[in-house]
C-alpha positions in Angstrom: -175.3 -18.7 -22.7 -172.7 -18.2 -19.9 -172.2 -20.5 -17.0 -171.5 -17.9 -14.3 -170.3 -20.5 -11.8 -167.1 -20.8 -13.8 -167.6 -18.0 -16.3 -167.4 -20.5 -19.2 -169.4 -19.6 -22.3 -171.8 -22.5 -22.6 -174.4 -24.5 -20.8 -173.8 -27.0 -18.0 -175.9 -30.1 -18.6 -177.7 -32.0 -15.8 -175.9 -35.3 -16.7 -172.6 -33.7 -15.7 -171.3 -32.7 -19.1 -170.9 -29.2 -20.5 -172.1 -27.8 -23.8 -169.5 -25.3 -25.1 -171.0 -22.8 -27.5 -169.5 -22.5 -31.0 -168.4 -19.3 -32.6 -171.5 -19.5 -34.9 -173.9 -19.8 -32.0 -172.2 -16.8 -30.3 -172.2 -14.7 -33.5 -175.9 -15.3 -34.0 -176.7 -14.4 -30.3 -174.5 -11.3 -30.5 -175.8 -9.9 -33.8 -178.2 -7.1 -34.3 -181.1 -7.3 -36.8 -178.7 -6.3 -39.6 -176.7 -9.5 -39.1 -173.4 -7.8 -38.8 -171.7 -10.8 -37.1 -173.0 -13.8 -39.1 -173.9 -14.7 -42.7 -175.8 -17.5 -44.4 -174.0 -20.0 -46.5 -175.4 -22.8 -48.7 -174.9 -26.4 -47.7 -173.4 -28.3 -50.7 -174.6 -31.6 -49.2 -178.1 -30.5 -48.6 -179.0 -27.7 -51.1 -182.3 -27.0 -49.5 -180.8 -26.2 -46.1 -178.6 -23.3 -45.0 -175.8 -22.9 -42.4 -174.5 -19.8 -40.8 -170.9 -18.7 -40.2 -169.4 -15.8 -38.3 -168.2 -12.8 -40.4 -164.7 -11.2 -40.4 -166.2 -8.3 -38.3 -167.2 -10.8 -35.6 -163.7 -12.3 -35.4 -162.2 -8.8 -35.3 -164.2 -8.1 -32.2 -163.2 -11.5 -30.7 -159.5 -10.7 -31.4 -159.9 -7.3 -29.6 -161.5 -9.1 -26.5 -158.7 -11.5 -26.4 -156.1 -8.8 -26.7 -157.7 -6.9 -23.8 -157.7 -10.0 -21.6 -161.5 -10.1 -21.4 -161.9 -13.4 -23.2 -159.7 -16.5 -22.9 -159.9 -19.1 -25.7 -158.4 -22.6 -25.6 -158.6 -24.6 -28.8 -159.4 -28.3 -28.5 -158.7 -31.3 -30.8 -159.7 -34.9 -31.1 -158.2 -37.8 -33.0 -160.2 -39.7 -35.6 -160.0 -43.4 -36.5 -157.2 -42.8 -39.0 -155.0 -41.1 -36.4 -155.6 -37.6 -37.7 -156.7 -34.6 -35.6 -159.8 -32.4 -36.0 -160.9 -29.3 -34.2 -163.9 -29.4 -31.8 -165.6 -26.5 -30.1 -163.1 -24.4 -28.2 -163.2 -23.6 -24.5 -164.2 -20.0 -24.0 -164.0 -18.2 -20.6 -164.6 -14.6 -19.4 -162.1 -12.8 -17.3 -163.4 -12.3 -13.8 -161.4 -9.1 -13.3 -163.1 -7.6 -16.3 -166.5 -8.2 -14.8 -165.4 -6.5 -11.6 -163.9 -3.6 -13.6 -167.3 -2.7 -14.9 -168.2 -1.6 -11.4 -171.7 -3.2 -11.3 -170.9 -5.5 -8.4 -168.3 -6.1 -5.7 -166.0 -9.0 -5.4 -168.1 -10.3 -2.5 -171.3 -10.0 -4.5 -169.9 -11.7 -7.5 -168.5 -14.6 -5.4 -171.9 -15.1 -3.7 -173.6 -15.1 -7.1 -171.2 -17.7 -8.5 -171.6 -19.9 -5.4 -175.4 -19.8 -5.8 -175.1 -20.7 -9.5 -172.8 -23.6 -8.6 -175.2 -24.8 -5.9 -178.2 -24.7 -8.4 -176.2 -26.8 -10.9 -175.2 -29.3 -8.3 -178.9 -29.6 -7.2 -180.1 -30.3 -10.7 -177.3 -32.8 -11.3 -178.1 -34.6 -8.1 -181.7 -34.8 -9.0 -180.8 -36.1 -12.5 -178.7 -38.9 -11.0 -181.3 -39.8 -8.4 -184.0 -40.2 -11.2 -181.7 -42.2 -13.6 -179.8 -44.8 -11.6 -179.6 -47.1 -14.6 -177.8 -44.4 -16.7 -175.5 -43.5 -13.8 -174.6 -47.2 -13.4 -174.0 -47.6 -17.1 -171.8 -44.5 -17.2 -169.7 -45.7 -14.3 -169.3 -49.1 -15.9 -168.2 -47.5 -19.2 -165.6 -45.4 -17.4 -164.3 -48.5 -15.5 -164.1 -50.5 -18.7 -162.2 -47.6 -20.5 -159.7 -47.4 -17.6 -159.1 -51.2 -17.7 -158.6 -51.0 -21.4 -156.0 -48.3 -21.1 -154.2 -50.2 -18.4 -154.0 -53.5 -20.4 -153.2 -51.9 -23.8 -150.0 -53.4 -25.2 -147.1 -51.1 -25.7 -146.2 -50.2 -29.3 -142.4 -50.6 -29.6 -142.2 -47.8 -32.2 -144.1 -45.3 -30.0 -142.0 -46.4 -27.0 -138.8 -45.5 -29.0 -140.4 -42.2 -30.0 -141.1 -41.3 -26.4 -137.6 -42.3 -25.4 -136.1 -40.2 -28.2 -138.3 -37.2 -27.2 -137.3 -37.6 -23.6 -133.6 -37.7 -24.5 -134.0 -34.6 -26.7 -135.7 -32.8 -23.9 -132.9 -33.7 -21.4 -130.2 -32.6 -23.9 -131.9 -29.4 -24.8 -132.4 -27.7 -21.4 -133.0 -24.2 -22.8 -136.7 -23.2 -22.4 -138.9 -22.5 -25.4 -138.5 -18.8 -26.1 -141.9 -18.4 -27.8 -143.7 -20.0 -24.8 -141.9 -17.7 -22.4 -143.0 -14.7 -24.5 -146.6 -15.9 -24.5 -146.5 -16.2 -20.7 -145.0 -12.7 -20.3 -147.6 -11.3 -22.7 -150.4 -12.9 -20.6 -148.9 -11.4 -17.5 -148.6 -8.0 -19.2 -152.3 -8.1 -20.1 -153.4 -9.0 -16.6 -151.2 -6.3 -15.1 -152.4 -3.7 -17.5 -156.1 -4.5 -16.7 -155.4 -4.4 -13.0 -153.7 -1.0 -13.3 -156.6 0.5 -15.3 -159.1 -0.8 -12.8 -157.1 0.6 -10.0 -156.9 4.1 -11.7 -160.7 4.0 -12.3 -161.3 3.3 -8.6 -159.0 6.1 -7.5 -160.4 8.7 -9.8 -164.1 7.4 -9.9 -164.0 6.8 -13.6 -167.1 5.2 -15.2 -167.0 1.7 -16.8 -166.9 3.4 -20.2 -163.6 5.0 -19.3 -162.2 1.5 -18.4 -163.3 0.1 -21.8 -161.8 3.1 -23.8 -158.6 3.1 -21.8 -158.1 -0.7 -22.3 -158.5 -0.3 -26.0 -156.1 2.6 -26.1 -153.3 0.9 -24.1 -153.4 -2.7 -25.1 -150.7 -4.1 -27.4 -150.9 -6.9 -29.9 -148.5 -9.8 -29.3 -146.4 -8.6 -32.2 -146.1 -5.1 -30.7 -145.2 -6.6 -27.3 -142.4 -8.6 -28.9 -140.9 -5.5 -30.5 -141.0 -3.5 -27.2 -139.2 -5.9 -25.0 
């Protein structure tokens, strides 16, 4: 389920796209036979079918992993025909430093493994393109047409005025966004904390279990971090 070439949680497809895994898929894969992390729900549209959704216990573990800096999550959205936005599967990536902190491989070994995974993906994609020249040509034509469409799209006067107003407001308000600054500081704090714990583990020959326990003991939530600074 993890693409180790980039540590993204999902599957790289041979056609060059990437299949990011949803929370439901991850919850099902991570659950024990007692189904601690997912539950079955009825589908109101198709009463004879069932769907599965993650439980609160699952999202509690995900929150812990994010707080410890082990898992990065980036939400993604798309616009619909009416101009509204709807969420799509988020990008999820493992922290490389966390893998190294487990002590099961060195940085050189992990880099070599990632390079081999990347090479295997490239070989599969090259073979896919070689066997499907018609689809490759169609994809290139579609991208070229989309680029030309964007280039020739007429400007909307109202949106142009909106962009000018936003730019003027940005110039007038030169103070940085405090919340964004705090988020960056919090991310730096998490990375520094994990690096410090890993360094202590190496100095004193602590096992990976000590690293996990110490990370849980020392990490702070974003709210706690705000109060302490």
